[in-house]
SEMAR-685086 format. One record per residue (C-alpha): x, y, z. Coordinates in steps of 0.2 Angstrom, whole numbers, plus 5000, padded with zeros to 4 digits. Layout:
<rs>
XYZ ...
</rs>
This chain:
<rs>
494846774813 496446744823 495746884836 494046774837 494946604839 495946684853 494446744863 493546574860 495146484866 495046604881 493246574884 493446384884 494946414897 493646504907 492446354907 493746244911 494246344925 492546334932 492546134931 493946124943 492946214957 491346164957 490846254975 491446424966 490046434954 488646334962 487246464964 486746444982 485146434990 485246595000 483946725005 483846884995 484847025003 484747154989 483247164977 483147304963 481547324952 481547434937 483047544941 483447684929 484847794929 484947954919 486348094918 485448234913 484648204897 485748044894 484947884899 486247754906 485147614913 483647544907 482347444919 483547344928 482947204939 483947084949 483947004966 485646974975 485846834987 486646855004 488346765008 488746734990 489746824977 488546904961 489846964947 489347094934 490047064917 489947164900 490847274887 491547434893 490047564896 488747454897 488247504914 488747384925 489847504936 488447634935 487147504942 488447444956 488447634961 486647644963 486747514977 487647624989 486947784982 488747834975 487747914961 486948044973 488648124972 488648154953 487848314947 486348284937 486148104941 484448044943 484047874949 482247794947 481447624951 481847534969 483347464978 482947384995 484147305007 483347185018 481747245012 482147445016 482047555002 483847635001 483147784992 481947825006 482048015009 482347985028 483747855027 485347905033 486547895017 488247895029 487447735040 486947655022 488747665015 489347595031 488247455029 488747435010 490547455009 491447484993 493247444985 493647544969 494647494953 496247574959 496947554978 496647724987 497247715004 497247875014 498947965016 498947895033 499747765043 499047575040 498347585056 497547745056 496947695038 495947555047 495447635061 494747795053 492947725050 492647655067 493247815075 491947925064 490647805068 491047785086 491247605085 492547595098 492547645115 494347645119 496047615112 495947435115 494347415107 495047505092 496647395091 495547245092 494347295077 496047355066 496947185069 495347095065 495047185049 496747155045 496646975048 495046955037 495947045023 497346935024 498647065028 498947065046 500446935046 501347045032 501147225040 501047185059 502747255062 502347405053 500647475057 501347645060 502147665042 501247745028 499747635020 500447715002 502047615005 501447455002 501247364986 499747374975 499047224980 499247264998 498547424997 496947344988 496847225003 497147375015 495647455007 494647305009 495147295027 494547485029 492847435023 492747285034 493147395049 491447475050 490447305050 489747305032 488447185028 488747205009 490447235001 490347314982 491947294971 492147394955 493547294946 494647274962 496047174952 496147274935 497647374942 498547214949 499747084943 499146914941 499946854958 499046994968 497446964958 497446774964 497646834981 496246954980 495246814972 495546694986 495246824999 493446854991 493146674991 493346685010 492446835013 490846765004 490546655020 490246815030 489746955017 488546985002 489647024989 489447104972 490947114959 490947224943 492447134932 493047144915 493746974915 492646834912 493846714920 493846804936 491946794935 491946624933 493146584946 492446694961 490546714958 489146604961 487946714952 488246814936 487346964927 487747014909 487347194905 487347274886 486947454882 486247504898 485247354899 485147184910 485247044896 485246904907 485546844925 485746674932 486946534941 488746584935 488946404928 487246424917 487846594911 489546534905 489046354898 487146374892 486646554892 484846584886 485046734875 485946754860 486946924865 487546834881 488146684870 488946814858 489846894872 490446744880 491246694864 491946864861 490846904846 490347074855 491347174868 
</rs>
């Protein structure tokens, strides 16, 4: 009972947090950027996702919540075809980006992953300098005509990731020498540098301390003005703070999706309510 009471208190704190930032959880009237219809995933004989259908709006933050192993990260990886790299994985259904089927056999997957960037749970800077971490993508995609262009892309990306002022005097030092929070922002800068339209984030703050987490959350709020962002998070408080739309997954199924304020304060499904109140999870 004490554990349940604690979860209920944390949930109440989440709802109170939402009330302090009305803009943060209002579902915007935005055009749909990504549309998924009846998406299934099998890993060999095991089915991981069952008929997922969801619309993801442009220039907003959509969060995926649910217990560990519920399928939210599996679905996130479907959006930029990361599951293609897993042996035995089979994806069914349809996912479109701006109306184009991203699983069309003629689609260039390398180009797709430039359009849909990804930031992982654990910061993973390359064993290169801060500058080279950000410059790597633009170089291989041929986005810079000369060194001046490349410098401009690197500086602009670091500024957008809120990191430039902290590293401007040590761009030639290893990216691995930065703090955890700075490394994660470097990874965000690296994703931004190739000019993506969508940024996927798989629990980007789970390895960070509260101060670094707050900085990343503020950055996400700024980035949504220019990018479509999808974030998987184990923290309901974080979903409430940063997202405008929330989807609740359970046992490989999408139980409920809607404006973040509705999901947390007036869920339609009992399973959603039970998860929000800490009765399952």
